N, C-alpha and C positions, 0 to 999 in steps of 0.2 A: 548427625542423623539426616538422611535424605528426606526432602519434602517435595510435594507437587502442589503448585498454586495455579488456580485458573480463575480468570475473570473476563467477563464480556465488557468491552468498551464500546460505547455508542458515540460516534462522531456526528456532529451536526452536518447538514449538507454542505458540500464544497462545490465550487464552480468547476467546469471542465478544466483539466490540466494536472500538473504534477505539484503536489503540495507537501512541504515538510511538516510532519506530524510528530517528530521525535519527542517534543516536550509533552504532548498529550498522552504518550505511551509510557515514558520512563517514570512518570509520577505514580504509576500503578505497579511497578516492579518491586517485589519484596526485597528486604535486606538480606539476600543470600548470594552465594557464588555458585554459578552453574551455567545453564543454557536457557535462553528464552526463545519461545516460538510464537510468532504472531500470524494469525490466519484471518483473512477477510471472508466473510460469509456472503459474498456476492459474486455474480458472474460478469459484471460489467465495470468492475474496478479492480485494481491490483495493488500489490505492494512491492517495493524494492528498496534497497539501501544504495545510496549514491552521494554525490557531492552536496555538501550542506552549506557552502559559503556563497557561491556566485549564483544569483537567481537566473542568469542567462542559461545555465545548464538545464533548468526546469523548462524554460521556454523552448530550448532546442530539442529536448525530448518530445514535447508536445508537437512541435513542427515536424520532426522526423516521423513519429508514429502516424500522424495525419497524412503524411505523404506516402508512407509505406502501406497503410490500410485506409485508403481514401473512401470517403462517403459519396464521392461522385461516380462510383462504379454502378453499373446497372444490373449486375449479375447476382446480387444478394437477394434472397427470397425471404429471409427472416427480418422483416422491416416493420413488423406490426406496431412497434412503439416509435418508429421514426427511422430516418436514414442512419442514425448513430446506433441502432439496435445491434445488428450483427457485427458491425465494426468494433463496438465496445467489447463484445465477447471474444473476438479475435485478439484484440490488444491485451485483454486480460489473460488469455491463454499464453500469449507470447512472453509477457512479463512475469506472471505467476501470482498465485493466491496466497503465498506465505513466505515469510523470511524467518531466519534463525540468527541469533547473535549471542556471544558470550556475555555473561553478567559477572561482575566482580564486586562483591560487597554491596549489592543492590544497584549498581551503576552499569549501564551498557559499556562494554569494553570495545568501543568503536575506534577506528583509525581517526586521525586528526580531522579529516574533512568529510566524515561520513555521517549521514542522517537517514531517518526513515521517511520514505515518501508514500503518501496515498496517491495513487495514479487514478484520477477520476476520468473515465472515458465517456460519460454521458453528458449531453447538453444540459439536461435538467435532472440532477441526481437527487435522491432522497438521502436520509441519514444512512450511515454505514455502520454495520456491526462487525467488530473485530473480536476474536478470541485470543487472549494472551494466556499462554501456558509457560510456567517457569519450573524447571526441575533443578534443584540445587540443595545445598546444605550451608 
């Protein structure tokens, strides 16, 4: 019998950067097989699945996105909350607000080196709200 499970997950504030949050998410996945969808309810942070072993990958992501969308530019007008305001929105749009992954018997069916990242683009972020939806049986 097919079921739909939904739960809001609140993460404590993270510093700016790319953070592995896999363990904070998989604890909430019900014991089903199907598909999980994770959505972040913010416009200045994003989600992705990538390398979960070598921390230099996360550092390189942060370096690259800061180079690609630099806060040193003077053409942004949406800077009410600081120089990281508009740049955070751009980075979030480039990476995305959601991910999906297969679930087998309540466990994410990731590749060997895959993990879930919270991509925090703000210098001083607040807690982040994520919506987990799992469809399975």
